[in-house]
C-alpha positions in Angstrom: 0.0 0.0 0.0 1.3 3.4 -1.0 0.7 6.2 1.4 1.3 9.7 0.2 0.6 13.2 1.0 -2.5 14.8 -0.8 -0.2 16.7 -3.4 1.8 13.5 -4.3 0.3 10.8 -6.5 1.1 7.2 -5.9 2.7 5.4 -9.1 1.4 1.9 -8.0 -1.7 1.9 -10.1 0.0 3.5 -13.1 2.9 1.1 -12.9 0.6 -1.8 -12.8 -1.3 -0.5 -15.8 1.9 0.3 -17.7 2.9 -3.3 -17.2 -0.5 -4.4 -18.3 -0.4 -2.4 -21.5 3.0 -3.5 -22.4 2.4 -7.1 -21.6 -0.9 -7.0 -23.8 1.2 -5.3 -26.6 4.3 -7.6 -26.5 2.3 -10.8 -25.9 -0.7 -9.8 -28.0 -3.3 -12.4 -28.2 -6.6 -10.6 -27.7 -7.6 -7.1 -28.5 -9.6 -6.8 -25.3 -6.5 -7.2 -23.2 -4.8 -4.4 -25.1 -7.8 -2.1 -25.0 -8.0 -2.8 -21.2 -4.3 -2.1 -20.5 -4.2 1.1 -22.6 -7.6 2.4 -21.4 -6.8 1.9 -17.7 -3.2 3.3 -18.1 -4.5 6.4 -19.9 -7.4 7.0 -17.4 -5.1 6.6 -14.3 -2.5 9.0 -16.0 -5.3 11.6 -16.4 -6.6 11.1 -12.8 -4.8 14.2 -11.2 -8.1 16.0 -10.5 -8.9 16.0 -6.7 -12.4 14.4 -7.1 -10.8 11.4 -9.1 -8.7 10.6 -6.0 -11.9 9.2 -4.5 -12.6 6.9 -7.3 -9.2 5.6 -8.2 -8.8 3.0 -5.5 -12.4 1.9 -5.7 -12.0 1.2 -9.5 -8.8 -0.8 -8.6 -11.2 -3.3 -6.8 -12.1 -4.5 -10.2 -8.7 -6.2 -10.3 -9.5 -8.5 -7.3 -10.8 -11.2 -9.8 -7.3 -11.2 -11.5 -5.9 -13.1 -8.6 -8.2 -16.1 -9.3 -7.8 -15.7 -13.0 -4.0 -16.2 -12.5 -4.7 -19.2 -10.3 -7.0 -20.5 -13.1 -4.4 -20.1 -15.7 -1.7 -21.7 -13.3 -3.8 -24.7 -12.8 -4.1 -25.1 -16.6 -0.4 -24.8 -17.2 0.4 -27.3 -14.5 -2.0 -30.1 -15.8 -4.8 -29.6 -13.3 -7.4 -28.6 -16.0 -10.7 -29.9 -15.0 -9.6 -30.7 -11.5 -11.6 -30.1 -8.5 -9.3 -27.3 -7.4 -9.9 -25.6 -10.8 -13.6 -26.0 -10.4 -13.7 -24.5 -6.9 -11.4 -21.6 -8.2 -13.7 -21.1 -11.2 -16.6 -20.7 -9.0 -14.8 -18.1 -6.9 -13.4 -16.4 -9.9 -16.8 -16.1 -11.5 -18.3 -14.9 -8.2 -15.6 -12.3 -7.6 -15.6 -11.2 -11.2 -19.4 -10.8 -11.1 -19.5 -9.1 -7.7 -16.7 -6.6 -8.2 -16.7 -5.9 -11.9 -20.5 -6.2 -12.7 -22.4 -5.3 -9.7 -20.1 -2.9 -7.9 -18.5 -1.8 -11.0 -21.7 -0.8 -12.8 -22.9 0.9 -9.5 -19.6 2.8 -9.3 -19.8 3.8 -12.9 -23.2 5.4 -12.4 -21.7 7.3 -9.2 -18.7 8.3 -11.3 -20.9 9.6 -14.3 -22.8 11.7 -11.8 -19.5 13.2 -10.5 -18.3 13.8 -14.0 -21.6 15.6 -14.8 -21.5 17.7 -11.6 -17.8 18.6 -12.5 -18.5 19.4 -16.3 -17.8 23.1 -15.8 -14.4 22.4 -14.2 -13.0 19.9 -16.6 -12.0 20.1 -20.2 -14.4 18.4 -22.6 -11.6 16.0 -23.6 -11.4 14.8 -20.0 -15.1 14.3 -19.7 -15.2 12.4 -23.1 -12.3 10.2 -22.3 -13.3 9.3 -18.8 -17.0 8.6 -19.8 -16.0 6.6 -23.0 -13.1 4.8 -21.2 -15.3 3.7 -18.4 -18.1 2.6 -20.5 -15.7 0.6 -22.7 -14.1 -1.1 -19.7 -17.7 -2.0 -18.5 -18.4 -3.5 -22.0 -15.3 -5.5 -21.8 -16.2 -6.9 -18.3 -19.6 -8.0 -19.5 -18.0 -9.7 -22.6 -15.3 -11.2 -20.5 -17.8 -12.5 -17.9 -19.7 -14.4 -20.6 -16.4 -15.8 -22.2 -15.3 -17.1 -18.6 -18.6 -18.8 -18.0 -18.1 -20.6 -21.4 -14.5 -21.4 -20.9 -15.2 -22.9 -17.3 -18.1 -24.9 -18.6 -16.1 -26.1 -21.6 -13.4 -27.5 -19.0 -16.0 -29.6 -17.3 -18.6 -30.3 -20.1 -17.3 -31.4 -23.5 -20.7 -30.5 -25.1 -20.7 -26.9 -23.8 -21.0 -24.5 -26.8 -21.0 -20.8 -26.9 -24.4 -19.1 -27.5 -24.6 -17.8 -31.0 -27.5 -16.6 -33.1 -26.9 -19.6 -35.4 -26.7 -22.1 -32.4 -30.0 -20.7 -30.9 -31.8 -21.0 -34.2 -31.2 -24.8 -34.3 -32.5 -25.4 -30.8 -36.2 -25.4 -30.8 -36.7 -24.4 -27.2 -34.4 -21.3 -27.6 -36.0 -20.4 -31.0 -39.4 -20.5 -29.4 -38.3 -18.4 -26.4 -36.6 -15.8 -28.6 -39.7 -15.6 -30.9 -42.0 -15.0 -28.1 -39.8 -12.5 -26.5 -39.2 -11.4 -22.8 -42.9 -10.5 -22.4 -44.0 -14.1 -22.8 -41.8 -15.4 -20.0 
């Protein structure tokens, strides 16, 4: 934990996201990881305004799920794919990810957007647009990743698990009927 005077800025968060952005660039395997690293680095580099100090550590809680993602990858690399340990870790990973990135993250985003709106006269338009778009992009990534994680964990334990696509839904009579009836019929 970095403790600093109000006029100083801790480099811990920016250093972490610098590493994240460089790692995603050098070991490129998914555009989402690159967008995440660059977006977070950019937003934290811009966070020198006083009201943003309140949000910086709160948004860092999104990274709590990364601990369990790294354990999940470690279990894959060491031959424990599909093990009980990976199943338990997968449940904890999904629970943590959903709790901190989806539930708390979206709540925090709404609060953050209210603060941005209230400070609109004190911040350059570029800051407002960058913070709003960056935050919404990261929320969209979290929703996408949550879906992908559910499928990846299911695939490790169920050989017949397939991602939900429009083509797959159209071949399943139950799904097709439910989609045709719409949410009001449910």
